[in-house]
N, C-alpha and C positions, 0 to 999 in steps of 0.2 A: 570455083572452090568455095566451100562453105566457111564463112568467117568464124573463127573460134571465139567463144566467150568463156568467162572464168567463173568458177564457183566461189573463189576467194572473197569477193565483196560481200556475199551472203554470210560467209563464215565470220568475217570481221564485224559487220554491222550487228549480226545476231548475238555475237558474244559480248559486244559493247552493251547491247540492250540487256543481256542476261546479267552482266556485272552490276548495272544500275538496279535491276530488279532484286538481285540477291541481297545487296546492301540495304535497299529500301525495305524489303520484307523483314529482315532481321531487326532493323531499328524500329519499324512500325509495330512489330510484335512486342519488342521491349517496352516501347512507350505505352502500348495498350495495357500491359500488365502493371506498368508503373502508375498510370494516371487514370485510366478509364474504369478499372476494376477496383473498387474500394477495398476489397479484401486483401489487395496486394500493396496498398499505399504504404502501409507501415510494416509490411512483411519483411522477414529476413532475406538476406541475399540468397541463401540456399533455397528458400521457398520460391523466389522469383526465377532462379535458375531451373528448378524443377518444372515450373509452369511453362517456361519457354521450351524446355526440352520435351515436355509432353505434347506441346503443339506441333513441334517438328517431327515427332514420332508418327503422329496421325497424318500430318501433311505429306511426309515422305512415303508412308505406306500407300496412301491414295495415289500419289503422283507416280510412284514406281510400279504398282501392281496393275493399275488400269490399262497401261499399254499392252498388257498380255492379251487383252481382248481384241486389239486392232492392229498391232504392229506387224505381225507376220503377214496378215492379209494385205495390208498396205504395201509391204515390201514386195510381195509377189505381184501385186497389181502394177507396181513400178517396174518390175523386171519384164512383165509381159506387155504392158501397154506403153506407159510413158513414165520415166523416173521423176518427172516434175510432180506427178501425183503424190509420191511419197515424200516430197520436199515441201510442197505448198500446203497440203492438209495439216501437217504439224505446225507450220508457220501461222496458219489461221488459228489453231488452238493456242499458240503462244500469244497471239494478238488479243484474243478474247479473254484469256485467263489473266493476263496482265492488267486488262481493263478493270477487272474485279478489284484489284488492289487500289487503283486510283479511286474507284467509287467508294471503297471502304474508307479511304482517307477523307474524301470530300463529304460523304453523307454520314460519316461516323458509324458505319456498320460494325457489328461485332466481328472480331478477327476470325471467328469460326466460318465466316463466309468464304474464306480462302480455301477451306476444304472442298467446296464446290468448284472453285477455280482449279484446284489440283486434279479433280476428277475430269473436268472438261479438257484440261491440258493432256491428261493421260489417254483419254478416249480418242483424241485426234492423232495419236501415235507418239506424241511427246518427243523428248530428246532421243529416245531409242530409235524411232523410225527416221527422224531428221538426220541424226549423225551417221547412221548406217547408210543412208542415201547419199550423203555428202561424200563418204568414203568410197562408195560405189562409183559415183560420177568422177571423182579424182582418179580412181584406179583405171576406169575405162579411157580416160584422157591421157594416160601415160604408158610408156613401154615397161615391160617387166624389169629391164635393167635400171630404170630410173624411178620405179614405183615407190620404193621406200623413201627416196628423197622427196617425191611429191607429197606423200602422206605426212612426212615430218614437217614439210613446209606448211601444209594445212594446219598442223598442230601449232607451228610457230606463229602463224597469223592469228589463230585462235588465242594463243597466249598473250601476244602483244596487245590485241584488242581488249582482252580481259585485264591486263595490267593498266592500260590507260583508263578504262572504265572504272576500275577499282580505286585508283588514285583520285579520280574526279568525283566519285560517288558520294563519299562522306562530306565533301565540301558542298556539293550540290544539295544534299539533304538538309544541311544546316542553313546555308546562305540563301537559297532560292526556294520560297514556298509562298503559299497564299494564306495570309493571316497567321494563325497558330497551327495550321495544318501542314506540318513538316512532311516533305517527301513528294509533294504534288508535282513539282517541276522535274524531279528525278524520275518518277514513274511515268510521267507524260513523255519524257525524252525516250524512255525505254519503249513505249508503245509506238512512237513515231519511227524508231529504228526498225522495229519488227514490220511495220507497214511498208517501209522501203524494201526490206528483204522479200516480202511477198510480191511486191510490184516487179522487182528485178527478176525473181524466179519465174513469174508468169510470162513476162513480156520481153525479157532480154536474154536470159540464160538459154543456151543451146546445149542439149545433152548429147555427148558422144554416143555413137551406136556401138554395141558390143561387137568385138571381133571374134570370129569363131576360131578357137585354138584349143589345143589339147592341154588339159591341166597338168601341172608338173607332178604327176603321180609316179613318174619314173625318173630315177637318178642312178647314175653309174659313174665309176671312176673314169670311164672313157669319155663321157659327156657331162662334165660337172655343170651345176646350175648356172654358174657365171658365164660359161660358154654358150649356153642355150638361151641366154636372155637377150641376145642381140636381134636385130631385124631379120637376120638369116636363120634364126633359131627355130622358126615355125616348121620349116621343112625337116630339120633334124628331129624335132619333137614328133612329127608325123611318122618318121621312120622308126622311132624307138617306143611308140605308144603301146606296142604289143607286149612289152616286157612285163613279167609277172611280179611287179613291185607295189601293187595296190595296198596290200596289208601293212607294210611298213609305213606307207603314206597315211593310212587311216590312223595308225598309232601316233604318228607325229601330230596329226590334226587334233586327236583326242587330248594328247599331252599339252598342246598349245592352248586348248580350251581350258583345261584344268589349271595350268599355270596362270592364265589370264584371270580366271575366277578367283583363285587363291590370292593373287596379288591385289586384285581389286577389293577383295574382302578386307584385307589389311588396311589399304589406303582409305577406302570409304568409311570404315569404322573410325579411324583416327581423325580424318578431316571433318566428319560430321560433328564431333564433339569439340573440335578446336575453337570455333567461334564462342561457344559457351565458356570454355576455359579462359578465353581472353577477356570476357566480360566481367569475370569475378576477380576478387582479390587473389594475389597481390597486384595483378596487372591493372584490372578495372579500366579497360580501354573505352574511349568514347568513339563517336562516329568517324573522326578523321583517322584515328589509329586502326579502327576496324577496316576502313578502306585501304590503308597501307598494308595491313596484314594480308588481305586478298591480293593486293598488287605483288607482294613478296612471293606469293604462291605462283603467280603468273610469270615471274622472272624465270622460273624453272623451265618454262616452255622454250625460252631463248637458249639457256645453257644446255638443255637436252638436245636441241637442234644442233648446236655447235659440237656437242659430244658425238652425235651420230655422224655429222659431216666429217669429223676427224677420225673417229674410231673405225668407220666403215672401210677405210683405206687398208687396214691391216688386221682387223678382227672379224670373226664370224658373228652372225646375227645373234646366236645364242650367247656368245660372250658379252655382247653389248647389253642384252637383256639382263644378264646376271649383274653387270656393273650397275645398271639402273636399280635393280632390286636391293643390292647392298647399300647403294646411296640412300634410298629411302629408309631402310632399316636403321642405319646409323643416325640419320637426322631425326627420326621419330623417337629414337632412344634418348637423344639429348632433349627433345621437346618435353619429355616426361618430367624433367627437372628444371624447367624454365621458371624463374622467379623474377627476372628482370628483363626489360625490353631488349637489351642488346643480345641476351642469350637466345631469345626467340629468333632473331635474324641470323645468328650463328647456326641454329638448328635448320633453318630454311636454306642457308647456304650449303650445308652438308648434303641436302637433298637435291643438289643441282642437276643430277642425271636421272631423277626418279620418273620422268615422263617417258624415257626411252622404251620401257618394256611393252606397253600396250600397242603403240603404232607399229613397232617392229614385229610384234606377234601378228597384227593384221596383215602386214606386208607378206609375211611368211605364209599365212593362210591363203592369201589371194593367189599364190602360185601353185596351189594344190586343188583349185576348183576352176570350172569354166567361167569365162567372163560374163555369160548370161545369168549366172547364179550368184554373182557378187552380192546382190541385194539381200537374198535369202540367207546366205552365210553370215554376212556382216550383221544382219538384224538378229539372227540367232545368237551370235556372240554378244551383241548389245543387250538382248533380252536376258541372257545369262548374267551379264554384269549388273544390269538393273535390279533383277530379282535378288542377286547377292547383296547389292548395295542397300536395298530396302530392308532385308532381314538383318543385315549387319547394323544398319542405322538404329533399328529398334533395340537390338541386343546391346550395342555399345552405349546407347543413351541410358538404358536401364542400369547397365554396369556403372556408368558415370554417376548416375544419381546415387547408387549404393556406396560408391567409394569416394564421393565428393568430400565428405567430412574428414576422412583420414588420409587420403592421398589422391588428389585430383588428377595426377598424371598416370594413374594405373592403366587406363585404356591405351595410352601410348606404348607402354611396355608390352601389353598384350598384342597390339598391332605389330610391334617389332618382331615378336616371336612368330606370328603367322607369316609375316613377310619372309622370314628366313626359310620357312617350310616351303614356300612357293619356288624355291630354288630346285626342289627335287624333280618335279615334272620337266622343268627346263633342262636339267642335267640329263634326263632320259632322252630328250630330243637331241641334245648335243651328242650323246653317245650313239644314237641310231643313225644320224646323218653322216654320210661318208666324209672323212676329213678333206678329201679333195674337192668336195662341193663348196668348201670355204664358206664365205658369207653370201647371202642373197644381196648382191651388190646394189648399193644405192647410187653409185657413180658408174661411169663408163669403165670398162675393163682397162 
C-alpha cells in the first residue's frame, strides 16, 4: 500500500513565507518613499499614501493579470500529466520573485524592480495556479462526505501559519537586519521557507490519483446529497446519472461562480486599502502593529473553521455561506468608522465567520464536476477571483485616494454594500437545491 503524504506542510510553510514577504514589502515600500526619494522626505502624509497606493495598483495589476497567460495551461497540464507540475512551477516563481525583494534591500535597487518580480511571479502561475492545485490535491485525497472539512482544515492551517508569520514579521523586520538595511532577515526567512516547500513538493509529496466517478449533476428527494456521499454512493450515482437534471446543476454552478466573484470583489477591495488606512492618522501604526493587524485577519481562519465545524451539523451549506457574508458585511461597516485601536479589533472580531463562503463554495462546486477536472474548474474559479481582485484593487485604490481627505472609510462602506448584493446568487442556489438535499455534509451522516 502506498504511503500517504500530506499537502498541509506546503500550505503552512508557504503561507508563513508569504506573511513575512507581505509585511516586508509594505514596510520596504514605505521606507523607500520616506527615505530614498527626496521628493517625499518632506511630503505630506496624503502624498506618501498616494505614492504607496500607486505602487500597489501597478504591482497588483501585474501580479494578478499575468497568470492569465499561464494558469489554465499549467492546470490542464497538472490534470493530464502530474499535479506536481502545477504546484512546483508556481513555487519556483515565488522563490525567484521574493529574491528580487532581498536584492532590492541589499543593493538599494529602486522599488520599481518589484514590478518585474510581480511579472515573473505571475507568469509562473502565481497564487492562482498554486492554490487551485492545492485544493485539487486536497479534494482528490478526501471522500465527498468529508471534503468540505478537509478544505476548511487546509484554510485553517493557512490561517494559523499566516497568524504566526504576521505576529513575528514586524518584530523580525525591526530587530534583525544587516546594518541599516531593515528587512534582510525577514525576507531571507521567506525565501528559505519557499525553498523548503519546493523541495517537499518535488521529493516527498505523493499526489492521490483521481477516482473515476459521476459528478453530482443529479439530485432528487429520493437520493439526497448526504446519502450519496458515502463509500457506497458511487453505485447509486451510477444508477441515477441518466436523470435529466444537468440544466439545474449548470445554473447552480453559474450562481456559485457569481456569488464567489461578487463576495471576493467586496473583500478584495476593502482588504487592499486596509493597510494604507492603518498607516495614516489617526492610527498611524508602525511595523509591530501592522504585523498584529495581519495576524488579526488570520484569526478569522480559526473562527471560520470552528463555525463550519459546528454549523455543518444542522445548517445547509448555503446558509453557512450567508452567515459568512453577513459577518463580513457587519465587520467592514464598523471598520469604516475606526478611529481607535480597540475599535479595529472589534471590527475584526465581528468578521469571525467571513472565511466560510469561499471554501464552502469550492466544496459545493467539486461535487458537480468529475475528479479529473478539479484542476481546471478550481483554476477557472481562481482566475475569476484574481481578475476580479486586480480590477477591484485598482478601482478601490483610486476611490481611496479621492476620498482620503474627506472620509477615509468610504471604501469600506462601498464594500459593505457589494457584500450584501452577493447574497442574491447564493439565495438562488438555496432556492434551486431541494430542501431534502440539506447540506453538503462536512462530517459523517
